[in-house]
C-alpha positions as a Markdown table, in Angstrom:
| # | Residue | x | y | z |
|---|---|---|---|---|
| 1 | Unk | 0.0 | 0.0 | 0.0 |
| 2 | Unk | 2.6 | 2.2 | 0.8 |
| 3 | Unk | 4.6 | 1.7 | -2.6 |
| 4 | Unk | 1.2 | 2.0 | -4.7 |
| 5 | Unk | -1.3 | 4.0 | -3.2 |
| 6 | Unk | -4.9 | 2.7 | -4.5 |
| 7 | Unk | -8.3 | 4.7 | -4.7 |
| 8 | Unk | -9.8 | 4.8 | -1.0 |
| 9 | Unk | -11.2 | 7.0 | 1.7 |
| 10 | Unk | -9.4 | 10.4 | 1.7 |
| 11 | Unk | -7.4 | 9.9 | 4.5 |
| 12 | Unk | -5.5 | 6.6 | 3.8 |
| 13 | Unk | -5.5 | 7.9 | 0.3 |
| 14 | Unk | -3.4 | 11.0 | 1.1 |
| 15 | Unk | -0.9 | 9.2 | 3.9 |
| 16 | Unk | 0.0 | 6.8 | 1.0 |
| 17 | Unk | 0.5 | 9.6 | -1.3 |
| 18 | Unk | 2.5 | 11.7 | 1.2 |
| 19 | Unk | 5.3 | 8.4 | 1.5 |
| 20 | Unk | 5.1 | 7.2 | -1.5 |
| 21 | Unk | 6.6 | 11.0 | -2.1 |
| 22 | Unk | 8.7 | 11.2 | 0.4 |
| 23 | Unk | 10.3 | 7.6 | -1.1 |
| 24 | Unk | 10.6 | 9.4 | -4.1 |
| 25 | Unk | 12.4 | 12.3 | -3.2 |
| 26 | Unk | 14.5 | 10.4 | -0.5 |
| 27 | Unk | 16.0 | 8.5 | -3.9 |
| 28 | Unk | 16.3 | 11.4 | -5.8 |
| 29 | Unk | 18.3 | 13.2 | -2.7 |
| 30 | Unk | 20.5 | 10.0 | -2.5 |
| 31 | Unk | 21.2 | 10.2 | -6.5 |
| 32 | Unk | 21.9 | 13.9 | -6.2 |
| 33 | Unk | 24.4 | 13.1 | -2.8 |
| 34 | Unk | 25.7 | 10.1 | -4.9 |
| 35 | Unk | 27.0 | 12.7 | -7.6 |
| 36 | Unk | 28.5 | 15.2 | -4.9 |
| 37 | Unk | 30.6 | 12.5 | -3.5 |
| 38 | Unk | 31.8 | 12.0 | -7.2 |
| 39 | Unk | 32.9 | 15.5 | -7.0 |
| 40 | Unk | 29.9 | 16.3 | -10.0 |
| 41 | Unk | 29.1 | 19.8 | -10.1 |
| 42 | Unk | 25.5 | 21.0 | -8.9 |
| 43 | Unk | 24.8 | 22.5 | -12.0 |
| 44 | Unk | 25.4 | 19.0 | -13.3 |
| 45 | Unk | 24.0 | 16.6 | -10.9 |
| 46 | Unk | 20.2 | 18.9 | -10.6 |
| 47 | Unk | 19.6 | 18.1 | -14.3 |
| 48 | Unk | 20.7 | 14.6 | -14.2 |
| 49 | Unk | 18.8 | 13.7 | -11.2 |
| 50 | Unk | 15.8 | 15.2 | -12.5 |
| 51 | Unk | 16.6 | 13.0 | -15.9 |
| 52 | Unk | 17.0 | 9.9 | -13.8 |
| 53 | Unk | 14.0 | 10.3 | -11.9 |
| 54 | Unk | 12.3 | 10.6 | -15.0 |
| 55 | Unk | 13.2 | 7.4 | -17.1 |
| 56 | Unk | 13.1 | 5.5 | -14.1 |
| 57 | Unk | 9.8 | 3.5 | -13.2 |
| 58 | Unk | 8.4 | 5.2 | -10.2 |
| 59 | Unk | 5.9 | 2.7 | -9.9 |
| 60 | Unk | 8.2 | 0.8 | -7.9 |
| 61 | Unk | 9.7 | 3.6 | -5.3 |
| 62 | Unk | 10.9 | 0.9 | -2.8 |
| 63 | Unk | 13.1 | -1.0 | -5.5 |
| 64 | Unk | 14.1 | 2.1 | -6.4 |
| 65 | Unk | 15.0 | 3.8 | -2.8 |
| 66 | Unk | 16.6 | 0.2 | -2.0 |
| 67 | Unk | 19.1 | 0.3 | -5.6 |
| 68 | Unk | 19.6 | 4.4 | -4.7 |
| 69 | Unk | 20.9 | 3.4 | -0.9 |
| 70 | Unk | 23.2 | 0.5 | -1.9 |
| 71 | Unk | 24.4 | 2.3 | -4.5 |
| 72 | Unk | 25.3 | 5.4 | -2.1 |
| 73 | Unk | 26.6 | 3.0 | 0.4 |
| 74 | Unk | 29.4 | 1.7 | -1.8 |
| 75 | Unk | 30.2 | 5.3 | -3.0 |
| 76 | Unk | 30.6 | 6.8 | 0.2 |
| 77 | Unk | 32.7 | 3.9 | 1.4 |
| 78 | Unk | 35.0 | 4.3 | -1.3 |
| 79 | Unk | 35.2 | 7.5 | -1.4 |
| 80 | Unk | 38.6 | 9.0 | 0.0 |
| 81 | Unk | 37.0 | 12.7 | 0.9 |
| 82 | Unk | 34.0 | 11.3 | 2.3 |
| 83 | Unk | 34.2 | 10.9 | 6.4 |
| 84 | Unk | 33.3 | 7.5 | 7.9 |
| 85 | Unk | 29.5 | 7.0 | 9.1 |
| 86 | Unk | 28.5 | 8.4 | 12.5 |
| 87 | Unk | 26.7 | 6.1 | 15.1 |
| 88 | Unk | 23.6 | 8.1 | 14.3 |
| 89 | Unk | 23.5 | 7.0 | 10.9 |
| 90 | Unk | 24.5 | 4.0 | 11.5 |
| 91 | Unk | 21.4 | 3.7 | 13.7 |
| 92 | Unk | 19.6 | 5.9 | 11.0 |
| 93 | Unk | 20.4 | 2.8 | 8.6 |
| 94 | Unk | 19.9 | 0.2 | 10.5 |
| 95 | Unk | 16.2 | 1.4 | 11.2 |
| 96 | Unk | 15.4 | 2.1 | 7.8 |
| 97 | Unk | 16.2 | -1.1 | 6.3 |
| 98 | Unk | 13.6 | -2.9 | 9.3 |
| 99 | Unk | 11.1 | -0.2 | 7.6 |
| 100 | Unk | 11.5 | -1.2 | 4.3 |
| 101 | Unk | 11.5 | -4.8 | 4.3 |
| 102 | Unk | 8.2 | -4.8 | 6.3 |
| 103 | Unk | 7.0 | -2.7 | 3.3 |
| 104 | Unk | 8.5 | -5.1 | 0.6 |
| 105 | Unk | 10.8 | -8.2 | 1.8 |
| 106 | Unk | 11.6 | -8.8 | -1.7 |
| 107 | Unk | 13.9 | -6.0 | -2.0 |
| 108 | Unk | 14.5 | -5.1 | 1.8 |
| 109 | Unk | 17.1 | -7.8 | 2.2 |
| 110 | Unk | 19.2 | -6.6 | -0.2 |
| 111 | Unk | 19.6 | -3.7 | 1.9 |
| 112 | Unk | 20.2 | -5.5 | 5.1 |
| 113 | Unk | 22.7 | -7.3 | 3.1 |
| 114 | Unk | 24.4 | -4.3 | 1.8 |
| 115 | Unk | 24.4 | -2.8 | 5.8 |
| 116 | Unk | 25.9 | -5.5 | 7.3 |
| 117 | Unk | 29.2 | -6.0 | 5.3 |
| 118 | Unk | 29.4 | -2.1 | 5.8 |
| 119 | Unk | 29.0 | -2.3 | 9.6 |
| 120 | Unk | 31.4 | -5.6 | 9.7 |
| 121 | Unk | 34.0 | -3.8 | 7.5 |
| 122 | Unk | 33.8 | -0.5 | 9.7 |
| 123 | Unk | 34.0 | -2.2 | 13.0 |
| 124 | Unk | 32.3 | -3.8 | 15.9 |
| 125 | Unk | 30.8 | -0.2 | 16.8 |
| 126 | Unk | 29.9 | -0.1 | 13.7 |
| 127 | Unk | 27.8 | -3.4 | 14.1 |
| 128 | Unk | 26.4 | -3.5 | 16.9 |
| 129 | Unk | 24.8 | 0.2 | 16.1 |
| 130 | Unk | 23.1 | -0.8 | 12.7 |
| 131 | Unk | 22.3 | -4.5 | 14.4 |
| 132 | Unk | 21.0 | -2.6 | 17.8 |
| 133 | Unk | 19.0 | -0.6 | 15.2 |
| 134 | Unk | 17.4 | -3.0 | 13.5 |
| 135 | Unk | 16.2 | -4.9 | 16.6 |
| 136 | Unk | 14.6 | -1.7 | 18.1 |
| 137 | Unk | 13.1 | -0.9 | 15.3 |
| 138 | Unk | 11.6 | -4.6 | 14.4 |
| 139 | Unk | 10.3 | -4.3 | 18.0 |
| 140 | Unk | 8.6 | -1.1 | 17.9 |
| 141 | Unk | 7.2 | -1.6 | 14.2 |
| 142 | Unk | 5.8 | -4.9 | 15.7 |
| 143 | Unk | 4.4 | -3.4 | 18.4 |
| 144 | Unk | 2.8 | 0.2 | 17.0 |
| 145 | Unk | 1.0 | -2.2 | 14.5 |
| 146 | Unk | -0.6 | -4.3 | 17.1 |
| 147 | Unk | 1.2 | -7.6 | 16.8 |
| 148 | Unk | 2.1 | -9.9 | 19.7 |
| 149 | Unk | 6.0 | -10.7 | 20.5 |
| 150 | Unk | 5.2 | -14.2 | 20.7 |
| 151 | Unk | 4.5 | -13.9 | 17.0 |
| 152 | Unk | 7.0 | -12.4 | 15.3 |
| 153 | Unk | 9.7 | -15.8 | 14.8 |
| 154 | Unk | 6.7 | -17.7 | 13.0 |
| 155 | Unk | 6.1 | -14.1 | 10.8 |
| 156 | Unk | 9.6 | -13.9 | 9.5 |
| 157 | Unk | 9.5 | -17.4 | 9.0 |
| 158 | Unk | 6.5 | -17.1 | 7.0 |
| 159 | Unk | 7.4 | -14.2 | 5.2 |
| 160 | Unk | 10.6 | -15.8 | 4.0 |
| 161 | Unk | 8.5 | -19.0 | 2.9 |
| 162 | Unk | 6.0 | -16.4 | 1.2 |
| 163 | Unk | 9.3 | -14.7 | -0.9 |
| 164 | Unk | 11.0 | -17.8 | -2.2 |
| 165 | Unk | 8.2 | -19.7 | -2.9 |
| 166 | Unk | 7.3 | -16.1 | -5.0 |
| 167 | Unk | 10.3 | -16.8 | -6.8 |
| 168 | Unk | 9.8 | -19.9 | -7.9 |
| 169 | Unk | 5.8 | -19.4 | -8.8 |
| 170 | Unk | 6.6 | -16.8 | -10.8 |
| 171 | Unk | 9.8 | -18.2 | -12.7 |
| 172 | Unk | 8.8 | -17.6 | -16.7 |
| 173 | Unk | 11.0 | -18.8 | -19.3 |
| 174 | Unk | 10.4 | -16.3 | -22.4 |
| 175 | Unk | 12.5 | -17.5 | -25.7 |
| 176 | Unk | 11.9 | -14.1 | -27.2 |
| 177 | Unk | 13.8 | -12.4 | -24.9 |
| 178 | Unk | 16.9 | -14.1 | -24.9 |
| 179 | Unk | 18.7 | -10.9 | -26.7 |
| 180 | Unk | 18.7 | -9.7 | -23.5 |
| 181 | Unk | 21.0 | -12.4 | -22.0 |
| 182 | Unk | 23.4 | -11.5 | -24.9 |
| 183 | Unk | 23.0 | -7.6 | -24.4 |
| 184 | Unk | 23.4 | -8.3 | -20.8 |
| 185 | Unk | 26.7 | -10.5 | -21.2 |
| 186 | Unk | 28.0 | -7.8 | -23.2 |
| 187 | Unk | 27.3 | -4.9 | -20.5 |
| 188 | Unk | 29.3 | -6.9 | -17.9 |
| 189 | Unk | 31.9 | -8.3 | -19.4 |
| 190 | Unk | 32.8 | -4.8 | -21.0 |
| 191 | Unk | 31.9 | -3.5 | -17.5 |
| 192 | Unk | 34.5 | -5.6 | -15.7 |
| 193 | Unk | 37.3 | -4.9 | -18.2 |
| 194 | Unk | 36.9 | -1.3 | -17.9 |
| 195 | Unk | 36.4 | -1.2 | -14.4 |
| 196 | Unk | 39.2 | -3.1 | -13.4 |
| 197 | Unk | 42.5 | -1.4 | -14.0 |
| 198 | Unk | 40.5 | 1.9 | -12.1 |
| 199 | Unk | 39.5 | -0.5 | -9.1 |
| 200 | Unk | 42.9 | -1.9 | -9.0 |
| 201 | Unk | 44.5 | 1.5 | -8.8 |
| 202 | Unk | 41.9 | 2.4 | -6.0 |
| 203 | Unk | 42.6 | -0.8 | -3.6 |
| 204 | Unk | 46.5 | -0.1 | -4.5 |
| 205 | Unk | 46.7 | 3.6 | -3.2 |
| 206 | Unk | 44.8 | 3.0 | -0.4 |
| 207 | Unk | 45.5 | 2.7 | 3.5 |
| 208 | Unk | 44.8 | -0.9 | 4.9 |
| 209 | Unk | 41.3 | -0.2 | 6.6 |
| 210 | Unk | 40.5 | 1.8 | 3.2 |
| 211 | Unk | 41.5 | -1.2 | 0.9 |
| 212 | Unk | 39.0 | -3.3 | 3.1 |
| 213 | Unk | 36.4 | -1.1 | 2.5 |
| 214 | Unk | 37.0 | -0.8 | -1.4 |
| 215 | Unk | 37.1 | -5.0 | -1.2 |
| 216 | Unk | 33.9 | -5.0 | 0.8 |
| 217 | Unk | 32.7 | -2.3 | -2.1 |
| 218 | Unk | 33.7 | -4.6 | -4.6 |
| 219 | Unk | 31.8 | -7.8 | -2.7 |
| 220 | Unk | 28.3 | -5.7 | -1.9 |
| 221 | Unk | 28.6 | -4.3 | -5.9 |
| 222 | Unk | 28.8 | -7.8 | -7.2 |
| 223 | Unk | 25.7 | -8.8 | -4.9 |
| 224 | Unk | 24.1 | -5.6 | -6.0 |
| 225 | Unk | 24.4 | -7.0 | -10.1 |
| 226 | Unk | 23.4 | -10.6 | -8.9 |
| 227 | Unk | 20.2 | -9.6 | -7.4 |
| 228 | Unk | 19.3 | -7.2 | -10.1 |
| 229 | Unk | 19.5 | -10.0 | -12.7 |
| 230 | Unk | 17.2 | -12.3 | -10.3 |
| 231 | Unk | 14.9 | -8.9 | -10.1 |
| 232 | Unk | 15.0 | -8.4 | -13.9 |
| 233 | Unk | 15.2 | -11.9 | -15.2 |
| 234 | Unk | 13.2 | -14.2 | -13.2 |
| 235 | Unk | 10.0 | -13.3 | -14.7 |
| 236 | Unk | 10.5 | -11.7 | -17.9 |
| 237 | Unk | 8.1 | -9.2 | -17.2 |
| 238 | Unk | 7.9 | -5.3 | -18.3 |
| 239 | Unk | 8.2 | -4.3 | -14.7 |
| 240 | Unk | 11.1 | -6.6 | -14.0 |
| 241 | Unk | 13.5 | -6.0 | -16.8 |
| 242 | Unk | 12.6 | -2.0 | -16.2 |
| 243 | Unk | 14.2 | -2.7 | -13.0 |
| 244 | Unk | 17.1 | -4.5 | -13.8 |
| 245 | Unk | 18.1 | -2.2 | -17.0 |
| 246 | Unk | 17.0 | 1.0 | -15.4 |
| 247 | Unk | 19.4 | 0.3 | -12.7 |
| 248 | Unk | 22.6 | 0.9 | -14.8 |
| 249 | Unk | 22.6 | 4.4 | -14.2 |
| 250 | Unk | 22.7 | 3.5 | -10.9 |
| 251 | Unk | 25.6 | 0.8 | -11.3 |
| 252 | Unk | 27.4 | 3.2 | -13.5 |
| 253 | Unk | 27.9 | 5.7 | -10.5 |
| 254 | Unk | 30.1 | 2.6 | -9.0 |
| 255 | Unk | 32.9 | 2.7 | -11.5 |
| 256 | Unk | 35.8 | 5.0 | -10.6 |
| 257 | Unk | 35.9 | 7.1 | -13.7 |
| 258 | Unk | 38.4 | 9.6 | -12.5 |
| 259 | Unk | 41.0 | 6.8 | -12.8 |
| 260 | Unk | 40.2 | 5.0 | -16.0 |
| 261 | Unk | 42.6 | 6.3 | -19.3 |
| 262 | Unk | 40.4 | 8.5 | -21.9 |
| 263 | Unk | 39.7 | 5.2 | -23.7 |
| 264 | Unk | 38.6 | 3.3 | -20.9 |
| 265 | Unk | 36.2 | 6.4 | -20.5 |
| 266 | Unk | 34.6 | 6.3 | -24.0 |
| 267 | Unk | 34.3 | 2.3 | -23.8 |
| 268 | Unk | 32.3 | 2.5 | -20.2 |
| 269 | Unk | 30.2 | 5.5 | -21.5 |
| 270 | Unk | 29.2 | 3.2 | -24.8 |
| 271 | Unk | 28.6 | 0.2 | -22.5 |
| 272 | Unk | 26.0 | 2.3 | -20.5 |
| 273 | Unk | 24.3 | 3.5 | -23.4 |
| 274 | Unk | 24.1 | -0.2 | -24.7 |
| 275 | Unk | 22.2 | -1.2 | -21.4 |
| 276 | Unk | 20.2 | 2.0 | -21.3 |
| 277 | Unk | 18.6 | 1.5 | -25.1 |
| 278 | Unk | 18.0 | -2.0 | -24.1 |
| 279 | Unk | 16.0 | -0.6 | -21.1 |
| 280 | Unk | 14.4 | 1.7 | -23.8 |
| 281 | Unk | 14.2 | -1.7 | -26.4 |
| 282 | Unk | 12.5 | -4.1 | -23.5 |
| 283 | Unk | 10.0 | -1.7 | -22.5 |
| 284 | Unk | 8.7 | -1.2 | -25.7 |
| 285 | Unk | 8.2 | 2.7 | -25.1 |
| 286 | Unk | 9.3 | 5.8 | -27.2 |
| 287 | Unk | 12.0 | 7.9 | -24.9 |
| 288 | Unk | 9.4 | 11.0 | -25.9 |
| 289 | Unk | 6.9 | 9.0 | -23.6 |
| 290 | Unk | 9.4 | 8.0 | -20.9 |
| 291 | Unk | 10.3 | 11.4 | -20.6 |
| 292 | Unk | 6.7 | 13.0 | -19.9 |
| 293 | Unk | 6.4 | 14.2 | -16.5 |
| 294 | Unk | 2.2 | 14.9 | -17.2 |
| 295 | Unk | 1.2 | 11.0 | -17.5 |
| 296 | Unk | 2.2 | 10.3 | -13.7 |
| 297 | Unk | 1.2 | 13.7 | -12.8 |
| 298 | Unk | -2.7 | 13.2 | -14.5 |
| 299 | Unk | -2.4 | 9.6 | -12.8 |
| 300 | Unk | -2.2 | 11.1 | -9.1 |
| 301 | Unk | -4.5 | 14.0 | -10.1 |
| 302 | Unk | -7.3 | 11.5 | -11.0 |
| 303 | Unk | -6.6 | 9.5 | -7.9 |
| 304 | Unk | -6.7 | 12.2 | -5.8 |
| 305 | Unk | -9.9 | 13.5 | -7.1 |
| 306 | Unk | -11.6 | 10.0 | -6.4 |
| 307 | Unk | -10.2 | 10.4 | -3.1 |
| 308 | Unk | -11.7 | 13.3 | -1.7 |
| 309 | Unk | -14.8 | 13.2 | -3.9 |
| 310 | Unk | -17.0 | 10.7 | -2.3 |
| 311 | Unk | -19.7 | 10.8 | -5.1 |
| 312 | Unk | -17.3 | 10.0 | -8.0 |
| 313 | Unk | -15.3 | 7.5 | -5.9 |
| 314 | Unk | -18.5 | 5.5 | -5.2 |
| 315 | Unk | -19.5 | 5.5 | -9.0 |
| 316 | Unk | -16.1 | 4.3 | -10.1 |
| 317 | Unk | -16.6 | 1.5 | -7.5 |
| 318 | Unk | -20.0 | 0.6 | -8.7 |
| 319 | Unk | -18.8 | 0.5 | -11.9 |
| 320 | Unk | -16.0 | -1.5 | -11.4 |
| 321 | Unk | -18.3 | -4.0 | -8.8 |
| 322 | Unk | -20.8 | -4.7 | -11.8 |
| 323 | Unk | -18.0 | -5.4 | -14.4 |
| 324 | Unk | -16.6 | -7.9 | -12.0 |
| 325 | Unk | -19.6 | -9.6 | -11.7 |
| 326 | Unk | -20.6 | -9.3 | -15.2 |
| 327 | Unk | -17.4 | -11.0 | -16.3 |
| 328 | Unk | -17.2 | -13.6 | -13.1 |
| 329 | Unk | -20.7 | -14.7 | -13.9 |
| 330 | Unk | -20.8 | -17.1 | -10.6 |
| 331 | Unk | -24.7 | -18.3 | -10.9 |
| 332 | Unk | -27.0 | -17.2 | -8.4 |
| 333 | Unk | -27.9 | -20.1 | -6.7 |
| 334 | Unk | -24.3 | -21.0 | -6.2 |
| 335 | Unk | -24.4 | -17.4 | -4.0 |
| 336 | Unk | -27.8 | -17.9 | -2.4 |
| 337 | Unk | -26.2 | -21.1 | -0.9 |
| 338 | Unk | -23.1 | -19.3 | 0.2 |
| 339 | Unk | -25.3 | -16.7 | 1.8 |
| 340 | Unk | -23.2 | -15.5 | 4.8 |
| 341 | Unk | -20.9 | -18.6 | 5.5 |
| 342 | Unk | -17.2 | -18.0 | 5.1 |
| 343 | Unk | -15.6 | -19.1 | 1.8 |
| 344 | Unk | -12.8 | -19.3 | 0.1 |
| 345 | Unk | -11.7 | -18.8 | -3.8 |
| 346 | Unk | -9.6 | -21.7 | -4.9 |
| 347 | Unk | -7.8 | -19.9 | -7.9 |
| 348 | Unk | -6.6 | -16.3 | -8.4 |
| 349 | Unk | -9.9 | -14.3 | -8.9 |
| 350 | Unk | -10.2 | -13.1 | -5.2 |
| 351 | Unk | -11.5 | -10.7 | -6.4 |
| 352 | Unk | -14.4 | -12.2 | -6.8 |
| 353 | Unk | -15.4 | -12.2 | -3.0 |
| 354 | Unk | -15.8 | -8.8 | -2.8 |
| 355 | Unk | -17.8 | -8.4 | -6.2 |
| 356 | Unk | -20.4 | -10.5 | -4.7 |
| 357 | Unk | -20.2 | -9.2 | -1.2 |
| 358 | Unk | -19.0 | -13.0 | 0.3 |
| 359 | Unk | -17.5 | -13.2 | 3.8 |
| 360 | Unk | -13.8 | -14.5 | 2.3 |
| 361 | Unk | -12.0 | -17.0 | 4.4 |
| 362 | Unk | -8.0 | -16.3 | 3.1 |
| 363 | Unk | -5.5 | -19.3 | 3.2 |
| 364 | Unk | -2.0 | -19.1 | 4.6 |
| 365 | Unk | -0.5 | -18.3 | 1.4 |
| 366 | Unk | -3.3 | -16.1 | 0.3 |
| 367 | Unk | -3.4 | -18.1 | -3.2 |
| 368 | Unk | -2.8 | -21.3 | -4.0 |
| 369 | Unk | 0.0 | -20.6 | -6.7 |
| 370 | Unk | 1.9 | -19.0 | -4.1 |
| 371 | Unk | 1.8 | -22.2 | -1.8 |
| 372 | Unk | 5.6 | -23.1 | -3.1 |
| 373 | Unk | 7.1 | -24.5 | -0.5 |
| 374 | Unk | 6.8 | -27.4 | 1.5 |
| 375 | Unk | 6.2 | -25.5 | 4.6 |
| 376 | Unk | 3.5 | -23.1 | 2.8 |
| 377 | Unk | 1.9 | -26.3 | 1.5 |
| 378 | Unk | 1.4 | -27.5 | 4.8 |
| 379 | Unk | 0.1 | -24.4 | 6.3 |
| 380 | Unk | -2.7 | -24.2 | 3.6 |
| 381 | Unk | -3.5 | -28.0 | 4.3 |
| 382 | Unk | -3.6 | -27.5 | 7.9 |
| 383 | Unk | -5.6 | -24.9 | 7.5 |
| 384 | Unk | -8.5 | -26.9 | 5.8 |
| 385 | Unk | -8.2 | -29.7 | 8.5 |
| 386 | Unk | -8.4 | -26.9 | 11.4 |
| 387 | Unk | -11.6 | -25.1 | 13.1 |
| 388 | Unk | -11.0 | -22.1 | 10.8 |
| 389 | Unk | -11.5 | -23.7 | 7.2 |
| 390 | Unk | -14.0 | -21.9 | 5.3 |
| 391 | Unk | -17.5 | -23.5 | 4.8 |
| 392 | Unk | -17.6 | -23.4 | 1.1 |
| 393 | Unk | -15.0 | -23.2 | -1.5 |
| 394 | Unk | -15.9 | -21.7 | -4.9 |
| 395 | Unk | -13.1 | -23.2 | -7.2 |
| 396 | Unk | -12.4 | -21.7 | -10.5 |
| 397 | Unk | -12.0 | -23.6 | -13.7 |
| 398 | Unk | -8.8 | -22.7 | -15.7 |
| 399 | Unk | -7.8 | -20.6 | -13.0 |
| 400 | Unk | -4.3 | -20.9 | -13.8 |
| 401 | Unk | -1.1 | -18.6 | -14.0 |
| 402 | Unk | 1.6 | -19.1 | -17.2 |
| 403 | Unk | -0.8 | -22.4 | -18.4 |
| 404 | Unk | 0.7 | -24.8 | -15.0 |
| 405 | Unk | -1.0 | -27.6 | -13.9 |
| 406 | Unk | -3.6 | -26.2 | -11.4 |
| 407 | Unk | -3.2 | -29.9 | -9.0 |
| 408 | Unk | 0.9 | -29.5 | -8.9 |
| 409 | Unk | 0.2 | -26.2 | -6.7 |
| 410 | Unk | 0.2 | -26.7 | -3.0 |
| 411 | Unk | -0.5 | -30.3 | -3.6 |
| 412 | Unk | -1.0 | -30.9 | 0.1 |
| 413 | Unk | -3.8 | -28.7 | 0.1 |
| 414 | Unk | -5.2 | -30.0 | -3.3 |
| 415 | Unk | -5.4 | -33.2 | -1.2 |
| 416 | Unk | -7.1 | -32.0 | 2.0 |
| 417 | Unk | -9.3 | -29.7 | -0.2 |
| 418 | Unk | -10.3 | -33.3 | -1.9 |
| 419 | Unk | -10.7 | -35.4 | 1.4 |
| 420 | Unk | -12.3 | -32.9 | 3.4 |
| 421 | Unk | -15.1 | -30.9 | 0.9 |
| 422 | Unk | -17.6 | -32.4 | -1.4 |
| 423 | Unk | -18.7 | -30.5 | -4.5 |
| 424 | Unk | -22.9 | -29.4 | -4.5 |
| 425 | Unk | -23.1 | -27.5 | -7.5 |
| 426 | Unk | -21.2 | -26.9 | -10.5 |
| 427 | Unk | -21.5 | -24.3 | -13.4 |
| 428 | Unk | -19.4 | -23.6 | -16.5 |
| 429 | Unk | -16.6 | -22.0 | -15.4 |
| 430 | Unk | -17.4 | -22.6 | -11.2 |
| 431 | Unk | -17.9 | -25.8 | -8.9 |
| 432 | Unk | -19.1 | -24.6 | -5.2 |
| 433 | Unk | -17.7 | -27.1 | -2.7 |
| 434 | Unk | -18.8 | -27.6 | 0.8 |
| 435 | Unk | -17.0 | -28.7 | 3.9 |
| 436 | Unk | -17.9 | -32.4 | 5.3 |
| 437 | Unk | -16.3 | -35.1 | 7.0 |
| 438 | Unk | -13.1 | -36.5 | 5.8 |
| 439 | Unk | -14.1 | -38.9 | 3.0 |
| 440 | Unk | -10.1 | -40.1 | 2.7 |
| 441 | Unk | -9.0 | -43.2 | 4.1 |
| 442 | Unk | -5.3 | -43.8 | 5.0 |
| 443 | Unk | -2.9 | -44.1 | 1.9 |
| 444 | Unk | -1.9 | -47.3 | 0.2 |
| 445 | Unk | 1.2 | -47.1 | -2.2 |
| 446 | Unk | 0.4 | -49.0 | -5.1 |
| 447 | Unk | 3.5 | -48.7 | -7.1 |
| 448 | Unk | 6.5 | -46.2 | -7.3 |
| 449 | Unk | 8.8 | -46.4 | -10.5 |
| 450 | Unk | 11.2 | -44.3 | -12.3 |
| 451 | Unk | 10.8 | -43.0 | -15.3 |
| 452 | Unk | 12.8 | -41.0 | -18.1 |
| 453 | Unk | 11.6 | -37.9 | -19.5 |
| 454 | Unk | 9.2 | -38.4 | -22.1 |
| 455 | Unk | 8.4 | -41.8 | -21.1 |
| 456 | Unk | 4.7 | -43.1 | -20.9 |
| 457 | Unk | 3.7 | -44.4 | -17.2 |
| 458 | Unk | 0.5 | -47.1 | -17.4 |
| 459 | Unk | -1.7 | -45.7 | -14.6 |
| 460 | Unk | -2.5 | -48.6 | -12.5 |
| 461 | Unk | -5.7 | -50.3 | -11.7 |
| 462 | Unk | -7.1 | -49.7 | -8.0 |
| 463 | Unk | -10.6 | -50.7 | -6.5 |
| 464 | Unk | -13.5 | -48.5 | -8.3 |
| 465 | Unk | -14.3 | -47.0 | -5.1 |
| 466 | Unk | -10.8 | -45.6 | -4.1 |
| 467 | Unk | -9.2 | -42.2 | -5.5 |
| 468 | Unk | -5.6 | -42.5 | -6.9 |
| 469 | Unk | -3.3 | -40.0 | -6.4 |
| 470 | Unk | -0.3 | -39.4 | -8.4 |
| 471 | Unk | 3.1 | -37.8 | -6.9 |
| 472 | Unk | 6.3 | -37.3 | -8.6 |
| 473 | Unk | 9.7 | -35.8 | -7.8 |
| 474 | Unk | 11.9 | -34.6 | -10.6 |
| 475 | Unk | 15.0 | -35.7 | -10.5 |
| 476 | Unk | 17.3 | -32.5 | -10.0 |
| 477 | Unk | 21.4 | -32.4 | -10.5 |
| 478 | Unk | 23.8 | -30.1 | -8.5 |
| 479 | Unk | 24.4 | -28.4 | -11.3 |
| 480 | Unk | 20.5 | -27.7 | -11.7 |
| 481 | Unk | 20.2 | -26.7 | -8.2 |
| 482 | Unk | 23.7 | -23.9 | -8.8 |
| 483 | Unk | 21.6 | -22.9 | -12.4 |
| 484 | Unk | 18.3 | -22.2 | -10.6 |
| 485 | Unk | 19.9 | -20.7 | -7.4 |
| 486 | Unk | 22.0 | -18.2 | -10.4 |
| 487 | Unk | 19.0 | -17.8 | -12.8 |
């Protein structure tokens, strides 16, 4: 909500919008300060900051803020003229890491890793300050939001599982985008070749502590590059590619340009141009469109109008609800049977609960396709077995993402759903399931066999009154594990 405020009542919209503006302003300030550390004149740094913020995808302010923060810390660590961080700064950074992580867990840990490496390099006092700030901030935010301290560890574990599961669930190969890998290889290899001499001279001409900071900065930079690669190429979506490719301007700040020979500077400028050109091509928009500040301003003004004008907001909400009801077309007899009882939508269209004013009972992973870890799958299955289980489940036919096999998503949940719920109504696109006694007995293994890819498997014969469950586990080599971790 903080990252992308949506239309709601007046106060929440303006609070979210204010925090959004704070994030954007903080990102611009960090970029401007980084240019200052690089001894860029103000008359150049100001327009450059404005240009970068226009080019950057500001619908993802948390990601941009994290990237700007990481680059600022690295440049500050390697700047001979910049003083070391004070205790107040370490405490501030520790608190910011916690706040950002609670806003968006997929990017916060990258800032945490950077802070930990930087603090460890700076000494025990810095590490204690940063760690103390993180612990105190976590406790304060947790209690202020009305949570119980006893639930904190379980929440942290669940958040980690959701993050891991989301990365696995949303991975998607796109052969049409393979050219981006070639472009990326050119950029990475070229950047290393260009920056290596300058980096060596920086390390060679420093004191022992400065060399240690420089080595830590190199490690952080390598981690940042890998993190951006994962963010940009796991999904192959426009938003993700923009996150990666628009970060090139930040990565360029890590190069010690003043230490480079004139030919190396020219080569480096060409590499940056290639990367930024790829960003424009990948997003499919013209530079004129990307540099048009009126579009986000118009969107903000429209949303603000909806937020303060209750009549227009109500009209927009009614229109959206009517459109959703027409699109989902859930039969009235199903809705009548559910009534005010609790219901879970098994599929992706949980908006249906809002459209038809149903009493939504969300599963632990919110949606089935996110139950991509053993822990989340187990939580989902245990939920159906508990007293908190919904009275009904609206099952959506064809509700899959990327053409995946629905029954392979959160498989333990699927089995629990089969055992504890029975169909009571079926219509085009939907099936209504009602909670019942456990319909399954103890599982009995019929056959287990090892097969090769593409090999046909004969379905074994079983008792006509029995349900046949197929479970499979693919072989994974060490190379597969390494490749999936890197890519």
